Structures are given as structure tokens and as C-alpha cells.
C-alpha positions in Angstrom: 0.6 -27.0 30.6 2.1 -23.8 29.2 0.4 -20.5 29.9 -2.3 -19.9 27.3 -1.3 -16.4 26.3 2.3 -17.7 25.8 1.8 -20.5 23.4 1.4 -18.6 20.2 4.8 -17.0 20.8 6.4 -20.2 21.7 8.3 -21.7 18.4 9.1 -24.7 19.9 5.6 -25.5 21.0 4.4 -24.8 17.7 6.9 -27.1 16.1 5.9 -29.9 18.6 2.2 -29.3 17.4 3.1 -29.5 13.7 5.1 -32.6 14.3 2.4 -34.2 16.1 -0.2 -33.4 13.3 2.2 -35.0 10.6 3.0 -38.0 12.9 -0.4 -38.3 14.5 1.7 -39.0 17.7 0.3 -36.7 20.6 2.1 -38.4 23.3 4.7 -35.7 23.8 2.2 -33.0 24.1 0.3 -31.8 27.4 -3.3 -33.0 27.6 -6.1 -31.3 25.9 -3.6 -29.6 23.3 -5.9 -31.1 20.6 -8.7 -29.0 22.1 -6.7 -25.9 22.3 -5.5 -26.3 18.5 -9.0 -26.9 17.5 -9.7 -23.6 18.9 -6.7 -21.8 17.6 -5.4 -23.6 14.4 -2.9 -21.0 14.0 -0.7 -22.9 16.6 -0.2 -25.5 14.0 -0.3 -23.2 10.7 1.9 -20.3 11.7 5.5 -20.1 10.4 8.0 -18.8 12.8 8.4 -15.8 10.4 5.1 -14.9 11.1 5.0 -14.8 15.0 6.8 -12.3 16.9 8.8 -13.1 20.1 7.1 -13.2 23.8 8.7 -10.1 24.9 11.5 -7.2 24.3 9.5 -5.2 21.9 6.8 -2.5 21.8 6.5 -2.4 17.9 6.8 -5.3 15.7 7.3 -4.5 12.1 6.6 -7.2 9.9 7.9 -6.4 6.3 6.7 -9.1 3.8 6.2 -9.6 -0.1 2.9 -9.7 -1.7 0.8 -12.7 -0.5 3.6 -13.4 2.2 0.8 -13.8 4.9 1.1 -10.4 6.3 -2.3 -10.0 7.0 -3.1 -13.3 8.4 -0.2 -12.7 10.7 -1.5 -9.6 12.0 -5.1 -10.4 12.3 -3.9 -13.8 14.2 -1.8 -11.8 16.7 -4.4 -9.5 17.6 -7.3 -11.9 17.9 -4.9 -13.9 20.3 -4.0 -10.7 22.0 -7.6 -9.9 23.0 -8.7 -13.5 23.4 -6.0 -15.2 25.4 -3.5 -12.2 26.7 -6.0 -10.2 28.5 -6.0 -7.1 26.2 -9.3 -5.2 26.0 -9.0 -2.3 23.6 -7.3 -2.5 20.3 -6.9 0.1 17.4 -7.0 -0.8 13.8 -5.6 1.4 11.4 -5.3 1.0 7.5 -4.6 3.3 4.7 -8.3 4.3 4.6 -11.4 2.9 6.1 -12.3 0.7 3.3 -9.1 -1.0 3.6 -9.6 -1.7 7.3 -13.2 -3.2 6.7 -12.5 -5.1 3.4 -9.0 -6.4 4.3 -8.3 -6.3 8.2 -12.0 -7.3 9.0 -13.9 -8.8 6.2 -10.9 -10.2 4.0 -10.1 -13.8 3.7 -7.2 -13.4 6.2 -9.4 -10.9 8.1 -10.4 -10.8 11.9 -13.7 -12.0 11.1 -12.8 -15.0 9.0 -9.9 -16.5 10.9 -12.3 -17.4 14.0 -12.7 -21.1 13.7 -16.0 -21.2 15.7 -18.7 -19.8 13.7 -20.8 -18.6 16.7 -17.7 -16.6 18.2 -16.9 -14.6 14.9 -16.5 -11.0 16.0 -19.2 -8.6 15.0 -18.6 -5.3 13.4 -20.7 -2.0 14.3 -20.4 0.1 11.1 -22.2 3.3 12.8 -19.5 3.1 15.7 -16.5 1.7 13.7 -16.2 -0.9 16.5 -15.6 -4.6 15.9 -16.8 -6.4 19.1 -15.5 -9.8 20.4 -17.5 -12.4 22.2 -15.2 -11.9 25.5 -16.1 -8.1 25.6 -12.8 -7.1 23.9 -13.2 -4.4 21.1 -11.2 -3.2 18.2 -11.8 0.3 17.3 -11.4 1.2 13.2 -9.2 3.9 12.0 -8.3 5.6 8.8 -4.6 6.8 8.1 -6.1 9.5 6.2 -7.3 11.2 9.7 -4.6 11.4 12.4 -7.1 13.6 14.5 -9.5 10.8 15.0 -6.6 8.9 17.1 -6.6 11.7 19.7 -8.2 10.8 22.8 -8.9 7.1 22.6 -6.5 4.9 24.3 -5.5 1.3 23.9 -3.3 -1.7 24.9 -2.7 -3.0 21.5 -3.0 -1.8 17.7 -2.5 -3.7 14.6 -1.7 -1.2 11.8 -1.7 -2.6 8.1 0.3 -1.4 5.0 2.0 1.7 7.0 4.2 2.2 4.0 1.1 3.2 2.0 -0.4 5.6 4.7 -0.8 9.0 3.4 0.3 10.8 6.5 2.4 8.2 8.0 4.5 9.7 10.4 1.7 12.0 12.0 -0.8 9.0 12.2 1.9 6.9 13.9 2.8 9.4 16.4 -0.6 10.2 17.4 -1.4 6.4 17.8 1.7 5.8 20.1 0.4 8.4 22.4 -2.7 6.4 22.5 -1.1 3.3 23.3 -1.0 3.6 27.2 -3.2 0.8 28.8 -2.3 -2.2 30.4 1.3 -3.5 31.5 2.8 -3.6 28.3 1.0 -1.9 25.3 2.2 -3.0 21.9 1.9 -2.4 17.8 2.0 -4.9 15.3 2.7 -3.2 12.0 2.6 -5.3 8.7 3.5 -4.0 5.3 5.0 -4.5 1.8 8.0 -2.2 2.5 8.4 1.2 0.3 11.3 3.9 1.1 9.2 6.2 3.0 10.1 8.2 5.9 8.1 6.0 8.6 9.7 2.9 7.3 13.2 4.5 7.6 12.6 5.6 11.1 11.4 2.2 12.2 14.2 0.4 10.7 16.8 2.6 12.3 15.0 2.8 15.8 17.4 2.5 18.6 17.3 -0.2 21.3 15.4 2.2 23.6 12.4 2.3 21.1 12.1 -1.5 21.1 11.1 -2.2 17.4 11.4 -5.9 16.6 11.7 -6.4 12.8 10.6 -9.7 11.0 10.8 -10.4 7.4 9.1 -13.1 4.9 9.2 -13.5 1.1 6.2 -14.4 -1.1 7.8 -17.7 -1.8 7.4 -18.9 1.7 3.7 -18.8 1.6 3.6 -20.8 -1.8 1.3 -23.4 -0.6 -1.4 -20.8 -0.1 -1.0 -19.0 -3.5 -2.4 -19.7 -6.8 -0.6 -22.5 -8.8 1.8 -20.8 -11.2 1.8 -17.3 -9.5 5.4 -17.3 -8.3 6.9 -18.8 -11.7 4.7 -16.1 -13.5 6.3 -13.4 -11.3 9.7 -14.5 -11.5 9.5 -14.8 -15.3 8.1 -11.4 -15.5 10.3 -9.6 -12.7 13.4 -11.8 -12.4 15.8 -10.3 -9.6 14.8 -6.6 -10.4 14.3 -4.0 -7.7 10.7 -4.4 -8.0 10.8 -8.0 -7.3 13.1 -7.7 -4.4 10.7 -4.9 -2.9 7.2 -6.4 -3.6 7.9 -10.1 -3.5 10.9 -10.5 -1.4 9.7 -7.9 1.2 13.2 -6.1 1.0 13.6 -2.4 2.0 14.8 -0.6 -1.1 16.2 2.7 -1.4 16.0 4.4 -4.8 17.9 2.5 -7.2 21.1 3.9 -9.0 20.2 5.9 -12.2 16.6 6.6 -11.3 15.4 10.0 -12.5 13.1 10.8 -9.7 14.3 10.5 -5.9 11.9 9.9 -3.0 13.2 12.8 -1.0 12.1 15.2 -3.9 8.6 14.1 -3.8 8.4 13.7 0.0 9.9 17.0 0.6 7.1 18.9 -1.3 4.3 16.8 -0.6 0.9 18.8 0.7 -2.0 17.5 2.4 -4.2 20.1 0.4 -3.6 22.1 -2.6 -4.4 26.0 -2.7 -6.9 27.3 -5.1 -5.7 26.4 -8.5 -5.2 28.9 -11.4 -5.7 26.0 -13.8 -6.1 22.4 -13.9 -5.6 19.9 -16.7 -6.2 16.1 -17.5 -3.1 14.2 -19.0 -3.7 10.9 -20.7 -1.1 8.4 -22.0 -3.2 6.0 -23.9 -2.0 2.4 -24.0 -1.3 0.8 -27.6 -3.5 -2.0 -26.9 -6.5 -3.2 -24.8 -7.2 -6.3 -22.5 -6.0 -8.1 -19.5 -2.3 -8.0 -20.7 -2.2 -4.3 -21.9 -0.4 -1.5 -20.3 -2.0 0.9 -17.8 -3.6 4.1 -19.3 -1.9 6.7 -17.7 -4.7 9.5 -16.3 -3.2 12.2 -14.2 -4.9 15.2 -12.8 -2.5 18.5 -12.0 -3.1 22.0 -11.4 -0.9 25.1 -11.0 -0.7 28.2 -8.8 1.9 30.9 -9.2 4.3 28.4 -11.1 4.1 25.6 -8.8 2.5 22.4 -10.0 0.3 20.3 -8.0 -0.3 16.5 -8.9 -4.0 16.3 -7.8 -4.9 12.5 -8.7 -3.7 9.5 -10.3 -6.6 7.6 -11.9 -4.4 5.1 -14.2 -5.8 1.9 -14.5 -4.7 -1.2 -16.6 -6.6 -3.6 -18.9 -9.4 -1.0 -19.7 -10.8 -0.8 -23.1 -10.6 2.4 -25.0 -14.0 3.8 -24.3 -13.5 2.6 -20.7 -10.3 4.6 -20.0 -11.8 7.7 -22.0 -14.9 7.5 -19.4 -12.4 7.6 -16.5 -10.6 10.5 -17.8 -13.8 12.2 -18.2 -15.0 11.5 -14.9 -11.8 12.9 -13.5 -11.9 16.0 -15.4 -15.3 16.6 -14.3 -14.3 16.1 -10.6 -11.4 18.6 -10.8 -13.0 21.2 -12.9 -10.1 20.6 -15.6 -10.3 23.0 -18.5 -8.7 20.6 -21.1 -7.6 17.1 -21.6 -4.3 16.5 -23.1 -3.5 13.3 -24.9 -0.6 11.6 -26.4 -1.4 10.5 -29.8 1.8 8.6 -30.7 0.0 5.5 -30.8 -3.6 6.2 -31.8 -3.6 9.6 -33.8 -6.7 11.5 -34.1 -8.8 8.2 -32.9 -7.9 9.3 -29.5 -9.5 12.5 -29.5 -12.7 11.0 -31.1 -12.8 8.3 -28.3 -12.6 11.0 -25.5 -15.1 13.3 -27.5 -17.5 10.1 -27.6 -17.2 9.6 -23.9 -18.4 13.0 -23.3 -15.5 15.2 -22.4 -17.1 18.5 -22.5 -13.8 20.2 -22.7 -11.4 20.7 -25.5 -9.2 17.7 -26.3 -5.6 18.7 -27.3 -3.3 15.9 -29.0 0.7 16.0 -28.6 3.0 14.1 -30.2 6.5 13.2 -28.6 9.6 14.0 -30.6 12.2 12.8 -27.9 12.5 9.6 -25.9 10.8 9.1 -22.6 13.7 9.9 -20.4 14.6 13.0 -22.3 11.1 14.2 -21.8 11.0 13.3 -18.1 14.2 15.4 -17.4 12.9 18.7 -17.4 10.2 17.6 -15.2 12.5 16.0 -12.7 14.6 19.1 -12.5 11.4 20.7 -11.4 11.0 18.2 -8.8 14.6 18.7 -7.6 13.7 22.4 -7.4 10.7 21.9 -5.1 8.3 23.3 -7.9 6.0 20.2 -7.9 4.0 18.9 -5.1 1.9 15.7 -4.9 -1.3 16.2 -3.0 -1.5 13.2 -0.5 0.3 9.9 -1.1 0.1 8.5 -4.7 2.1 5.1 -4.0 1.8 3.4 -7.6 2.9 6.6 -9.6 5.7 7.4 -7.1 7.0 3.8 -7.1 7.1 4.0 -11.0 8.9 7.4 -10.8 11.4 6.2 -8.5 12.4 3.1 -10.7 12.4 4.9 -14.0 15.7 5.1 -15.6 17.3 2.7 -13.1 18.8 -0.5 -14.4 16.6 -3.4 -14.8 13.4 -1.1 -15.1 10.8 -2.9 -17.1 7.6 -2.3 -18.6 5.8 1.0 -19.7 6.0 4.0 -17.6 2.5 4.8 -18.4 1.7 6.9 -15.2 4.9 8.6 -15.3 4.1 9.8 -19.2 0.9 11.2 -18.2 2.6 13.0 -15.4 5.3 14.6 -17.7 2.6 15.6 -20.1 0.6 17.4 -17.3 3.5 19.4 -15.7 4.7 20.2 -19.2 1.3 21.7 -20.1 1.2 23.7 -17.0 4.7 24.8 -16.3 6.8 24.1 -19.3 5.0 24.5 -22.4 7.0 26.2 -25.0 10.3 25.6 -23.0 11.9 22.9 -25.4 11.6 21.2 -28.7 10.7 17.8 -27.3 6.8 17.8 -28.1 4.5 19.0 -31.3 0.9 19.9 -30.8 -1.3 18.3 -33.1 
């Protein structure tokens, strides 16, 4: 029989197992294969696009669409490494500690729930941030928000999830690589929906010596495990747009032609922490309607120091009722110490002010009315980004994705977050500089 540690990475053996289950004919397989599959059903369930090859890589980068099975692939690879490939110490790194706990460990495809033998499920020790397996192996939990926490520990394997959404991507990655120094062949499995960030560019352009193996899978490949109608709804909504190619097909997409904002502008000015602010405001772009299908309410917190704007937070959220988005804006206002709330009144007029005041704003609410179209309003703000005069504090992925698609052919939907951003930067840096806004 094949070595146990190699079977997950043997596509021929997996195909034989799947065929045996379909035909109920086990005659061509080694003895006790059924017991092995009962213990490790991933041998039967895994698609070839979800399993890395046996050798020839130090880093496996799995780029997949939403729901393509990235989390399951990462969890199964790590479980197999710790239970069958003689690995003992693993690192689990996610965008935040919450993501590691709720997705990588406790999620439906997480390490705890993929274990078919209930009595052998790993146990998470929250106080130590360690997931313990029944054979003594351990997986240590880390947040990509804290690169220094990876200094000191050492590992022989690591599973890194959603690396394109890491706030301090390259710094975290470099610190982790220096800790992958145990065993004969330390390895890292990185699963993510791709975004055009520097860490992704670096891994995709790695030379042979860096031994990066790239795997790709689209959402459609995993259709049998998704809600009925999900794919057809996504295709109807997004078609062959750049967003669909990135989020559903798992393609790495650079900034589309015609987009007003470029990721290079944003990444080049990004900061980990802002200086002391001279002024802070909250900008709100209310949706025209409410309910699950409504556009998001854009809520952006921004500050200014010496003529340089800092985007502090994106609290935008879809599907909220008026009083709910108003309370959300008020909460961010209190957290940041903002002096006023600016709200676009094109859709709701004076009612927007009344809703914010009824939510307990406690600061002045100023209504503004746009005279020009969205692109014309955003152009002066894009010019500030090009000059390096606007910095994002940390990573604001949903806002940045919207910014870098806005203006490109095929852009759909309301640029709700971007609209709020434009109002915020205008109020802090550009007020009085143009005829494209009227205060009410």
C-alpha cells in the first residue's frame, strides 16, 4: 500500500478511490483502503485543483473564487500534514484573530469540523491561542494585524488564509517565512481570493528558486456544495465583468482600463497609524431605499493633518434601515471624535438630517447637494491620491476594490463607499475649491 503521507497528494489514487465509490468495486484498490477513506474522506471528496503536488514547492498559493473550496483545501492540507506527514508545529494566520477562530478553526470547513471522528476533533485553547490535535501536534494562532507576534516561534508548516486581505501583508509574510525552519521541508499553504496587492504580485512573479506553486479554482467548480441558484444569480448580476473574474473565477486582475483610482496610489501612501489629527469628520452617502437589496450606506471617517487627508475607517454597510445606518454613523463619530457629520441630501433632503439627529448625533449635521456627476466629483480627489496627499490607515479592502473599479468599463452598482470618501476628502482638503457641491 502507498505511504500514508503521500496519498492525499496522489491524484491517481484519489481518482481510483472516487471510481470505487461510484461503481462499488473495490477490487482494484489495496486492502483496508475503505478504512483509510473512512478516516480521511478528503481522499474521495477532493478535486485535483484543491490538492498541491507532492514535492517541488515551499509555498502553495491557492487562488480561488468565492465558495471555490479554498478554506476546505487549506484545512484538509494542514490536518493531513499534522496527522499523517509527521509535522508537529503549525502556524495559522488570518486577517484577524477573529477570522482564524471563526473561519479557519470553527467554520463549517474549518479544522475542528472537518475531522470525521468526533472524539478526535482538535481542541482550541483560547487563552494560549493553540489548537491541539489528538497526536500531540499543535497549531498556533496569529493575526496578520500583528507581525511581531510571529517573531520567535518556529514551525514546520503554516496555513495562511485570505492573504490578499492582510493589513500588513508583506511584513507578516516575511516574518512568518523566517519562522518556517523546522523539519526537512517546511511549507506554507496560502489560500485567498486574489486582489491586486503587492504580496500577490510578489508571489505570482516569484522565480524558480523561491519554489511557489500556484493553483487556481473558480466558484463554478464547487457548484454542488453551494446554494441552488447562487451561480446563476451571480452570473446574472455580474456577467463577465472584472469583478466576476476576480471574485468568482479567482483571476488575478490588475487595475482595469479607465479606472479613476489606482492601487499603486493607495498602497504607496498607506500608513499603519495616523498622526494626531487637526480635524475629523464623518461622511455619509445614504441609500435611496432600504432592505436586503438596497445599496450600501457609505460611511467613511477621515481626518486631516497639515493638508494631508487620512482615511480612518470604512463603516459602510448594505441593507440597513435608515435609523440603523444613522446609528452606525453616530457610533463611528463617537469612536473617532469627529466634529461633524456630512451627509449627501440628493436622495432624502432634510429627512437625512432628522434621521441622524434622532439617532443621537450630538454633533452638527451638514447636508450637501451634488451639482456634478459622480466621476466629475471624484476626479479632484483622485488627483490628491496621485499627489500622495491621501493615506489609508491600514487596509480597507472593500472600499479600495470599489475605488479601483470605478470609472472602468463594465462597472456596475452604486459607488456608495467611494461617494462618502469623496465627500470626506472634499470637506477636509478641497472645500471651496470648485463649483461641484452646494451646502444646504
